[in-house]
Biopython code that builds the backbone (N, CA, C, O; Angstrom):
import numpy as np
from Bio.PDB.StructureBuilder import StructureBuilder

atoms = [
    (1, "MET", "N", (0.817, -1.193, 0.000)),
    (1, "MET", "CA", (0.000, 0.000, 0.000)),
    (1, "MET", "C", (0.866, 1.264, 0.000)),
    (1, "MET", "O", (0.528, 2.261, -0.638)),
    (2, "SER", "N", (1.976, 1.206, 0.719)),
    (2, "SER", "CA", (2.863, 2.370, 0.757)),
    (2, "SER", "C", (3.382, 2.713, -0.628)),
    (2, "SER", "O", (3.431, 3.882, -1.011)),
    (3, "GLU", "N", (3.771, 1.685, -1.379)),
    (3, "GLU", "CA", (4.306, 1.902, -2.719)),
    (3, "GLU", "C", (3.233, 2.487, -3.637)),
    (3, "GLU", "O", (3.506, 3.411, -4.403)),
    (4, "ILE", "N", (2.026, 1.955, -3.562)),
    (4, "ILE", "CA", (0.923, 2.465, -4.386)),
    (4, "ILE", "C", (0.623, 3.918, -4.015)),
    (4, "ILE", "O", (0.442, 4.765, -4.890)),
    (5, "ALA", "N", (0.571, 4.198, -2.711)),
    (5, "ALA", "CA", (0.285, 5.556, -2.244)),
    (5, "ALA", "C", (1.316, 6.552, -2.752)),
    (5, "ALA", "O", (0.965, 7.655, -3.171)),
    (6, "ASN", "N", (2.592, 6.165, -2.717)),
    (6, "ASN", "CA", (3.653, 7.060, -3.196)),
    (6, "ASN", "C", (3.557, 7.290, -4.702)),
    (6, "ASN", "O", (3.770, 8.405, -5.178)),
    (7, "ILE", "N", (3.239, 6.239, -5.446)),
    (7, "ILE", "CA", (3.181, 6.353, -6.899)),
    (7, "ILE", "C", (2.048, 7.271, -7.342)),
    (7, "ILE", "O", (2.241, 8.115, -8.217)),
    (8, "ILE", "N", (0.863, 7.110, -6.743)),
    (8, "ILE", "CA", (-0.274, 7.905, -7.211)),
    (8, "ILE", "C", (-0.539, 9.148, -6.376)),
    (8, "ILE", "O", (-1.408, 9.949, -6.721)),
    (9, "GLY", "N", (0.202, 9.323, -5.274)),
    (9, "GLY", "CA", (0.136, 10.560, -4.513)),
    (9, "GLY", "C", (-1.058, 10.696, -3.584)),
    (9, "GLY", "O", (-1.569, 11.798, -3.387)),
    (10, "ILE", "N", (-1.509, 9.580, -3.007)),
    (10, "ILE", "CA", (-2.576, 9.651, -2.007)),
    (10, "ILE", "C", (-2.099, 8.946, -0.738)),
    (10, "ILE", "O", (-1.061, 8.284, -0.747)),
    (11, "SER", "N", (-2.854, 9.086, 0.351)),
    (11, "SER", "CA", (-2.456, 8.477, 1.614)),
    (11, "SER", "C", (-2.665, 6.970, 1.603)),
    (11, "SER", "O", (-3.444, 6.442, 0.809)),
    (12, "LYS", "N", (-1.946, 6.276, 2.509)),
    (12, "LYS", "CA", (-2.106, 4.824, 2.631)),
    (12, "LYS", "C", (-3.537, 4.479, 3.036)),
    (12, "LYS", "O", (-4.076, 3.455, 2.616)),
    (13, "ARG", "N", (-4.143, 5.327, 3.843)),
    (13, "ARG", "CA", (-5.516, 5.089, 4.294)),
    (13, "ARG", "C", (-6.480, 5.106, 3.106)),
    (13, "ARG", "O", (-7.382, 4.272, 3.029)),
    (14, "LYS", "N", (-6.297, 6.041, 2.191)),
    (14, "LYS", "CA", (-7.166, 6.112, 1.013)),
    (14, "LYS", "C", (-6.951, 4.914, 0.097)),
    (14, "LYS", "O", (-7.900, 4.428, -0.518)),
    (15, "VAL", "N", (-5.708, 4.430, 0.001)),
    (15, "VAL", "CA", (-5.436, 3.219, -0.776)),
    (15, "VAL", "C", (-6.208, 2.056, -0.162)),
    (15, "VAL", "O", (-6.846, 1.286, -0.879)),
    (16, "LEU", "N", (-6.153, 1.928, 1.162)),
    (16, "LEU", "CA", (-6.873, 0.860, 1.849)),
    (16, "LEU", "C", (-8.377, 0.978, 1.615)),
    (16, "LEU", "O", (-9.041, -0.025, 1.354)),
    (17, "ASP", "N", (-8.920, 2.193, 1.705)),
    (17, "ASP", "CA", (-10.350, 2.408, 1.449)),
    (17, "ASP", "C", (-10.719, 1.964, 0.034)),
    (17, "ASP", "O", (-11.739, 1.304, -0.162)),
    (18, "ASN", "N", (-9.901, 2.320, -0.943)),
    (18, "ASN", "CA", (-10.178, 1.950, -2.335)),
    (18, "ASN", "C", (-10.075, 0.447, -2.557)),
    (18, "ASN", "O", (-10.874, -0.123, -3.301)),
    (19, "ILE", "N", (-9.105, -0.199, -1.923)),
    (19, "ILE", "CA", (-8.988, -1.657, -2.029)),
    (19, "ILE", "C", (-10.231, -2.319, -1.440)),
    (19, "ILE", "O", (-10.765, -3.266, -2.017)),
    (20, "ASN", "N", (-10.687, -1.826, -0.299)),
    (20, "ASN", "CA", (-11.887, -2.386, 0.321)),
    (20, "ASN", "C", (-13.122, -2.208, -0.564)),
    (20, "ASN", "O", (-13.966, -3.101, -0.641)),
    (21, "LYS", "N", (-13.226, -1.066, -1.226)),
    (21, "LYS", "CA", (-14.349, -0.843, -2.149)),
    (21, "LYS", "C", (-14.303, -1.833, -3.309)),
    (21, "LYS", "O", (-15.330, -2.395, -3.688)),
    (22, "LEU", "N", (-13.107, -2.050, -3.877)),
    (22, "LEU", "CA", (-12.959, -2.985, -4.988)),
    (22, "LEU", "C", (-13.282, -4.416, -4.559)),
    (22, "LEU", "O", (-13.890, -5.168, -5.321)),
    (23, "LYS", "N", (-12.874, -4.802, -3.332)),
    (23, "LYS", "CA", (-13.208, -6.137, -2.819)),
    (23, "LYS", "C", (-14.715, -6.282, -2.652)),
    (23, "LYS", "O", (-15.286, -7.312, -3.010)),
    (24, "LYS", "N", (-15.356, -5.254, -2.110)),
    (24, "LYS", "CA", (-16.807, -5.291, -1.877)),
    (24, "LYS", "C", (-17.577, -5.412, -3.191)),
    (24, "LYS", "O", (-18.615, -6.072, -3.249)),
    (25, "LEU", "N", (-17.069, -4.775, -4.241)),
    (25, "LEU", "CA", (-17.707, -4.846, -5.557)),
    (25, "LEU", "C", (-17.379, -6.145, -6.301)),
    (25, "LEU", "O", (-17.936, -6.410, -7.366)),
    (26, "GLY", "N", (-16.477, -6.949, -5.738)),
    (26, "GLY", "CA", (-16.105, -8.211, -6.362)),
    (26, "GLY", "C", (-15.182, -8.053, -7.554)),
    (26, "GLY", "O", (-15.153, -8.912, -8.436)),
    (27, "LEU", "N", (-14.428, -6.966, -7.592)),
    (27, "LEU", "CA", (-13.537, -6.710, -8.719)),
    (27, "LEU", "C", (-12.121, -7.236, -8.496)),
    (27, "LEU", "O", (-11.392, -7.481, -9.457)),
    (28, "ILE", "N", (-11.726, -7.411, -7.223)),
    (28, "ILE", "CA", (-10.411, -7.955, -6.909)),
    (28, "ILE", "C", (-10.544, -8.972, -5.776)),
    (28, "ILE", "O", (-11.505, -8.936, -5.008)),
    (29, "SER", "N", (-9.578, -9.870, -5.683)),
    (29, "SER", "CA", (-9.520, -10.796, -4.557)),
    (29, "SER", "C", (-8.064, -11.051, -4.204)),
    (29, "SER", "O", (-7.181, -10.954, -5.056)),
    (30, "ARG", "N", (-7.825, -11.375, -2.954)),
    (30, "ARG", "CA", (-6.465, -11.630, -2.477)),
    (30, "ARG", "C", (-6.140, -13.099, -2.667)),
    (30, "ARG", "O", (-6.904, -13.966, -2.242)),
    (31, "ILE", "N", (-5.012, -13.385, -3.301)),
    (31, "ILE", "CA", (-4.531, -14.741, -3.505)),
    (31, "ILE", "C", (-3.270, -14.903, -2.665)),
    (31, "ILE", "O", (-2.301, -14.168, -2.852)),
    (32, "GLY", "N", (-3.279, -15.857, -1.748)),
    (32, "GLY", "CA", (-2.106, -16.115, -0.913)),
    (32, "GLY", "C", (-2.079, -15.256, 0.331)),
    (32, "GLY", "O", (-3.012, -14.496, 0.592)),
    (33, "PRO", "N", (-1.001, -15.377, 1.105)),
    (33, "PRO", "CA", (-0.871, -14.650, 2.370)),
    (33, "PRO", "C", (-0.520, -13.175, 2.165)),
    (33, "PRO", "O", (-0.256, -12.734, 1.046)),
    (34, "SER", "N", (-0.524, -12.430, 3.260)),
    (34, "SER", "CA", (-0.185, -11.006, 3.205)),
    (34, "SER", "C", (1.206, -10.781, 2.622)),
    (34, "SER", "O", (1.410, -9.896, 1.792)),
    (35, "LYS", "N", (2.141, -11.581, 3.062)),
    (35, "LYS", "CA", (3.506, -11.498, 2.510)),
    (35, "LYS", "C", (3.644, -12.585, 1.461)),
    (35, "LYS", "O", (3.492, -13.768, 1.766)),
    (36, "GLY", "N", (3.927, -12.200, 0.243)),
    (36, "GLY", "CA", (4.121, -13.170, -0.823)),
    (36, "GLY", "C", (2.901, -13.405, -1.672)),
    (36, "GLY", "O", (2.998, -14.038, -2.723)),
    (37, "GLY", "N", (1.750, -12.914, -1.247)),
    (37, "GLY", "CA", (0.538, -13.058, -2.039)),
    (37, "GLY", "C", (0.397, -11.920, -3.039)),
    (37, "GLY", "O", (1.294, -11.090, -3.186)),
    (38, "TYR", "N", (-0.738, -11.897, -3.721)),
    (38, "TYR", "CA", (-0.974, -10.831, -4.692)),
    (38, "TYR", "C", (-2.475, -10.586, -4.842)),
    (38, "TYR", "O", (-3.293, -11.397, -4.407)),
    (39, "TRP", "N", (-2.820, -9.470, -5.457)),
    (39, "TRP", "CA", (-4.220, -9.136, -5.746)),
    (39, "TRP", "C", (-4.531, -9.596, -7.145)),
    (39, "TRP", "O", (-3.779, -9.313, -8.078)),
    (40, "LYS", "N", (-5.642, -10.311, -7.306)),
    (40, "LYS", "CA", (-6.055, -10.777, -8.618)),
    (40, "LYS", "C", (-7.256, -9.942, -9.056)),
    (40, "LYS", "O", (-8.228, -9.798, -8.315)),
    (41, "ILE", "N", (-7.176, -9.392, -10.273)),
    (41, "ILE", "CA", (-8.291, -8.638, -10.850)),
    (41, "ILE", "C", (-9.234, -9.616, -11.490)),
    (41, "ILE", "O", (-8.835, -10.414, -12.338)),
    (42, "LEU", "N", (-10.486, -9.559, -11.090)),
    (42, "LEU", "CA", (-11.479, -10.524, -11.579)),
    (42, "LEU", "C", (-12.195, -10.022, -12.815)),
    (42, "LEU", "O", (-13.060, -10.713, -13.351)),
]
sb = StructureBuilder()
sb.init_structure("model")
sb.init_model(0)
sb.init_chain("A")
sb.init_seg("    ")
for serial, (resi, resn, name, xyz) in enumerate(atoms, 1):
    if name == "N":
        sb.init_residue(resn, " ", resi, " ")
    sb.init_atom(name, np.array(xyz, "f"), 0.0, 1.0, " ", f" {name:<3s}", serial, name[0])
structure = sb.get_structure()
């Protein structure tokens, strides 16, 4: 999240909010653990 926030110029909290919105809409899902996993776009 830190890397994404730095690249697009928003706070880590806003990145987290946006990820949660995408999960709720069923557009992304987490594959694997927090470390070593990745986000899959559905």
